[in-house]
N, C-alpha and C positions, 0 to 999 in steps of 0.2 A: 390665237388663245392669249398671248401674252398682252396684245393691245386690249382685249376685252377686260381682263384683270387690272390693267393700268387705268383704263376709263373709269372702272367701278371703284377703285380706290381713290382716284381723284375727286370724283362726285362725293364720296364718303367724307373726305377730308374737307371739301368745300361746305358740306352740310354741317359739320361739327365746328368748323372755324368761326362763325359768327357768335355761335353761343360760348365758345372758349374765350372769345375776346371780350365778352360781356360779363363772364363768370367772375363773381367775387366771393371770397370767403364769407360764410354765413355768420351773422352776428348771433350773440347769445339769445336774443329775442326771437330771432328766426329759427333757432334751434328748438326753442320752447314750442314755437308754433308748429313745427314739424312733429314733435312728439305728440301734441294734442291731436293732430291729425291722424297719426298712426294709432292713437287710443280710440278714436272715433271709427276708423276703419276696422278694428279688432271687434268692436261693439256690433258693427254691421254684419260681420260674420259669425256672431253668437260666440266669439271667443273672449268670454268676459274675464278669464283669469289673465290672459296675455293683456287685456286693456287695463286691468288693475295694476299689473307689473309697470306698464308704460306710465300710468298715473303716479305712481310711487317714484318713478324714475323722473318725472316731471317735478315732483316736489323737491327731490334732492338738487336738481339743476336750477330751480327756481330760487332756492336758498343761496345758491352760488352767486347767481346773477344779482339778487338783491344785496348780497353781502359785498358785491364789488362796486356798490353805490349806483346801479342803474336807477335813474331818476323816475321810477314809478311814482305817481301822486298816491296820496293816502286813500283816494277814492278808488284808483285802479287796484291797488293792494287788497282792498276790502272786497272788490268785486270778484278778483281773481280767486282769492281765498274761498269765498262763498261758492262759486261755480265749481271749483276743484272739489270741495268737500261733498258737494251734491253729487258729482260725476262718480267719486269714490264710493260713496254710499250706494249708488245705483248699480254699479258693476259687482258690488259684494253682496247685494240683496237678492237672493234667489226668488223671493216672493214678488218682486216686481216683473211686470210683463216686459216684452222686448221693446215695445213702442215707447214705454216710460223710460226705459234704460237709454233708448235712442234720443229722446228728447233731452234728457238731462245732459248726457255727454256732448250733444250737438250745442247745447247751450254754452257749455265750457268751451267747446271748439270755436265757437263764433266770438266769445269774449277774447281769447287769446289772439285770434285773427284780427279784431278790431284794434288791439293795441299794436300788433306787429305791422299791419297793413299801412303803406304809404299811399295806396290808391283805393279803389272801390273795394270796400270791405265784403267779405262773404255774406253778412247777414242781409244785405241788399237783395241777395238771391231769393230771399223769401218772399219778395213782394207779391209774386204771382199767386201762390197759395193763400196768403194773408188776405189780399184784395178780392180774391175770389169767394173765399168764405164769407168774408164780410159783406160782399154784394148779396150773396144767398141769405144771410142774416137780415139785411135791410129789406129785401123783397119779401121775406117771411113776416117782417113786422108789419109792412104796409098791407099785406093780404090777411093779417090776423091769424096766421096759421102758427098757433101756439107751439106745437110740438117741434116743427122745423126751426122756429125761432130760437127755442132754447138749445136745440142740438147744434145749430150753426154758431150760436154765441158761445157754447162750451168749446167748440173747436177753434174758433178765434181766440177766446182766451188762452188756450193751450199753446197755439203759435205764438201769440204775443208774449206769452211767458218765456219762450225760447230765445226771442231776440231783445227782450227787455233790458238785461244787464248789458248787452252790446250798444243799445241806444244810449244808455247813460254815459258810455265812454265817448261816443262819437258826436252826440247831440248836446246842444246847449241845455243845461239843467232846467231852466225856465220853461223852455219848450217842451220838455219831457214831462214836467209836472203838469202842464195845462192838457197834454194828451192823456195821461195817466188818470188825471181827475175825470175826463170824459168816460174813459173806460170803466172806471169804478162807478160812476153814476149809471151807466147803462146795465152794468151787471147787478148793482144794487137795486134798482128800480125797474126791473124787467116788466112787471105788469103796466106800469105806466108807459113804457116804451111801446108796448103793444097796443094800448088803447088811447094814448093822448097824442094828437098832432104835435103839441109843443114839446113833448118829450122826444118824439121821433126826429125833431130837428137836430138833436144831439147826435143821431146817426149821421147825419149829413155833415155837420161839423167835423166829427171824427174822421170820417172818410177823406175829407179835404185835407186835415192835417197830417193823415198818415201817408197820402199821396203825395203831399208837399215834401214830407221827410224822405221818401224814397226817390222823388225826382231830384232833389238837392244833392243827394249822395251819389247819383248816377253821373258818371264822367263820360262826356261825349268824345273825348280824345283818349288814345292811348299813350303810354309814356312815350315822349318823343325819342328817347334813347333806344327804344325798341324798333322804330320804324325801319331803320336799315336792316336789322336782323330779320324782320318779317318780310320785307321786299326781296332781299337777297336770297333768303331761304326759299321763298315762295317761287321766285324765278328759277332756282337750282332744281326744285321739284318738278315744275313744269318742264324744263329742258330734259330731266332724266326721263320722265314718262314719255316725252316725245321720242326720245332715243330708243327707249324700250319698245315703244309702239311701232316705230320705223322698222327696228330689227325684226319684230314678228312678223310685220307685213312683208319684208324683203325675204324672210325664210319661208313664209307661205307660199310667196310668189315663185321662188326658186324650186320649192318642192313641186309645185303645180307643173312648172316647165319640165322638170325631169320626168314627171309622170306621162306628160304628153309625148315628150321624146321616145320613152320606152314604148308607148303604144304605136308610134309611128314605125319604130324598128320592128 
């Protein structure tokens, strides 16, 4: 029995050790990132009052961080402030539906992550939904399906609006302006996009621009400093599962032998 507990504790320590070795105190910006994430989780659970308290707490911590001279650019400060104000308004406004509240707080969450992230930002996870609805919109335009085109375009604009502030943080301003101009054209000239081949070319150009943005932000390799953690932890888990499996097999095998022995007696 003592041996079993010793093995369990040893494995537990080995699992924890790699993470402890790489654990570092959170920076003030990472703490802000965590608060924004907690606020979003509260909105997901329809706990709007708790989300509101967290957003107010964020505001207090944000003032402390900026007061300490953290080098936010003026654009970052403006984007954070606008996204935060929209999130606060969303959780406090009982007339808004849950989906709209989720959209606004998600927008805020993605903005803070874009500033805090040193690797692939969270907004890139929106690639699937955005490109899927865009493809549906494009198909409807080519087929002349008026209702489906408008419905999918509205859905696309809603999703694009969620990631747009984050794009302005991570992507070159000139590049974003070109994308935004295409989005505005398609929205403003919907009848032409449905009827004219020349206008439909804007759909192809916008699709290419969006896909290039997502592709450019996708990292092919994980942080090199995490490779040892991933490999060592994965190996320990495999060894632990193998040990557990062997113990179960041996226990079943011994039990079966005892049953057979009893029958013979």
